[in-house]
Residue, then its C-alpha position, 0 to 999 in steps of 0.5 A: x506478517x512482516x513488514x510492508x508488502x511482505x506479508x500483508x499486501x501480498x496477500x490482500x492482492x495475490x489470495x484475494x476473493x472476489x469480495x476482497x478485490x471489490x473492497x480493494x478497488x473501492x479503496x484504490x478508486x477512493x484514492x484516484x478521486x482524491x488524486x484527481x482532486x488534489x492534483x487538479x488534472x485526469x492526466x496522469x502525465x501532468x499528475x504525478x500522484x494520479x500516475x502512482x495510483x495508477x500503477x497501483x491499480x494496474x497491479x492490483x489488476x483493476x480493469x482499465x475500463x474501471x480506472x477511466x470512469x474513475x477518473x472520469x467520475x472524480x472531473x465530473x462537476x456532480x461529484x460531491x465526495x470529500x475524502x481527505x488524506x490523513x495518517x496516524x501513528x501508534x504502537x502495536x504489541x510489543x512496541x511494534x511500529x504501526x502507520x495507518x494511512x486514511x481517506x475519510x470524509x469524517x476525521x473523527x468518525x476515522x480516529x476513533x475507529x483506528x484509536x479503538x482497534x489500537x486499543x482493543x488489540x494491546x497497542x495505543x495511537x501515538x502522536x504524528x511522527x512518533x514512528x514514521x521517524x523510522x521508515x522510508x518513503x519509497x516505491x515498491x513493485x513486486x514481481x511475483x516469481x511464484x514458478x521460479x522461471x524467471x532468471x535473477x540476473x535478467x530481472x536485475x538488469x531490467x529493474x535497473x534499466x528501468x531506473x530502479x534504485x534497488x532490487x531484492x529477491x526474496x521467497x519467490x518475489x523480486x522486491x524493486x525499489x524506487x524513489x517515490x516520484x520515479x515509481x510510476x515510469x519505472x512500474x510502465x517500463x516492467x509491467x510489459x514483461x512482468x506479473x507485478x503483486x503489487x505496485x506502490x509507494x511505502x512507508x518501508x521499516x528500517x528495521x524490524x521487530x519480532x513477536x515473542x508472545x504468541x497470544x500477542x502474534x494473534x492480537x496484532x494479525x486480527x488487528x491488521x485484518x480488522x484494519x484491512x476491512x475498515x473502508x476508511x484504511x487504505x493500508x498499514x505500515x508496520x516493522x513486525x517480521x513474524x512470519 
């Protein structure tokens, strides 16, 4: 269950059943609506935040019709959904750093639910900035190499030519790192050549910790699962490297 995308997000996208996939699409659609409203445009060429969410949607295999329908809904005069982005920070068992990104129409409800999950599973919610200083905000693309058919040198050349900052092979996955602003263009350049497991802006830990107590490992996994199921929570980033 290591870090940003290596465990939690791969599990969420690659192993998703239909119900999980529908839940993921719902969360991405909410993110897209907020991006259109806050960016003031339904055109990704003029709305970098929307472009980033579309890259994430495509990597999650969200159909183009769904993407278009969501953008049209956000632009419609009858759309009264008023979601806002909010971030919570805290600690899991044994001091694991955790960042929770949410989108909510009720800050009090969401804060209460997040705090409850921290408290119930051996952690605690902290003040803004208490752990985010130890993470870097980056665009992260995960290229699927489960079959082992991709040539590392070829992928690396394609990735760097597309404008990525860094590249790392890891457990049948090629990890591609970009600046947050460069993610949409790099993803667009690579999506015709490779299958993505995910493509999104992530909070990448500067260092990792390993849980030592088996009971704490169970608690932390349960906390992550319940956060994943929460409708308001979009993403959870952490620096635990237990496999």
